[in-house]
C-alpha positions in Angstrom: 24.8 16.0 121.0 26.8 16.5 124.2 29.1 18.9 122.3 26.2 20.9 120.9 24.6 21.0 124.3 27.6 22.7 125.8 28.3 25.2 122.9 27.6 28.8 123.5 26.9 29.2 119.7 23.3 30.2 118.7 23.6 28.0 115.6 24.5 25.0 117.7 21.6 25.6 120.0 19.3 25.9 117.1 20.5 22.6 115.7 20.1 20.9 118.9 16.5 22.2 119.2 15.7 21.0 115.7 17.1 17.5 116.7 15.0 17.4 119.9 11.9 18.6 118.1 12.3 16.0 115.3 12.2 13.0 117.7 9.2 10.8 117.2 6.2 11.2 119.5 6.0 8.5 122.0 3.2 6.0 121.1 3.1 7.4 117.6 1.7 4.8 115.0 4.2 5.8 112.4 7.8 6.3 113.1 10.7 6.7 110.9 13.1 3.8 111.9 12.8 0.2 112.7 14.6 0.8 116.0 12.1 3.4 117.0 9.2 1.0 116.1 10.7 -1.8 118.1 11.4 0.3 121.0 7.9 1.9 121.1 6.4 -1.6 120.6 7.7 -2.4 124.1 5.3 0.2 125.7 2.2 -2.1 125.4 -1.0 -0.9 126.8 -4.6 -0.6 125.4 -6.4 2.0 123.4 -7.3 4.2 126.4 -3.6 4.4 127.4 -2.8 5.2 123.9 -5.4 8.1 124.0 -3.9 9.3 127.2 -0.4 9.2 125.9 -1.5 11.2 122.8 -3.1 13.8 125.1 0.1 14.0 127.2 2.1 14.5 124.1 0.0 17.4 123.0 0.1 18.9 126.5 3.9 18.4 126.7 4.4 20.1 123.3 2.2 23.1 124.3 4.1 23.5 127.5 7.6 23.2 125.8 7.1 24.7 122.3 9.5 23.1 119.8 10.4 20.1 121.9 9.3 16.6 121.9 9.1 14.4 125.1 12.1 12.1 124.9 12.9 9.3 127.2 15.0 6.1 127.1 12.1 3.6 127.3 14.4 0.6 128.1 11.6 -1.8 129.1 9.4 0.6 130.9 5.7 0.4 130.3 3.3 3.1 129.4 2.1 3.6 132.9 5.5 4.4 134.1 6.4 6.6 131.0 3.2 8.5 131.4 3.7 9.1 135.0 7.2 10.6 134.2 5.8 12.7 131.3 3.2 14.1 133.7 5.9 15.0 136.4 8.1 16.8 133.8 5.1 18.7 132.4 4.2 19.8 135.9 7.8 20.7 136.7 7.6 23.2 133.8 11.4 23.7 133.5 12.2 24.1 129.8 16.0 24.2 130.3 15.9 21.0 132.3 13.7 19.5 129.6 16.4 20.2 127.0 19.1 18.5 129.2 17.0 15.5 129.9 16.0 15.2 126.2 19.8 15.3 125.3 20.6 12.7 127.9 17.9 10.4 126.7 18.8 10.7 123.1 22.4 9.8 124.0 21.3 6.8 126.0 19.1 5.7 123.1 21.9 6.0 120.6 24.3 4.2 122.8 21.9 1.4 123.3 21.2 1.1 119.6 24.9 1.1 118.9 25.5 -1.6 121.4 22.7 -3.8 120.0 24.2 -3.3 116.5 27.6 -4.5 117.7 26.1 -7.5 119.3 24.2 -8.7 116.3 
């Protein structure tokens, strides 16, 4: 991901955008991997927070077409995550969103690899 993010190639940029756009929505009921399900289960919160998170996901994706909000949850609760999402939506910087999404995906991958090694 880091190599793709520094490449000047349009094909690499398109591949990176596809990766960022394929990330599961935070708080989604159905996710593709057991790791994602376990990480998202840490979010906690009730139905009202789940509705607010879904609305923020929609707003984020409207603000940054083709991207999904990506954050390394790492034990943070829904309230903290939603505050971060709101700040990033309000900031409105698509380039910075791409950078933060890449960094978060690298952090997530590193954390998962470490957990696999320690099993």
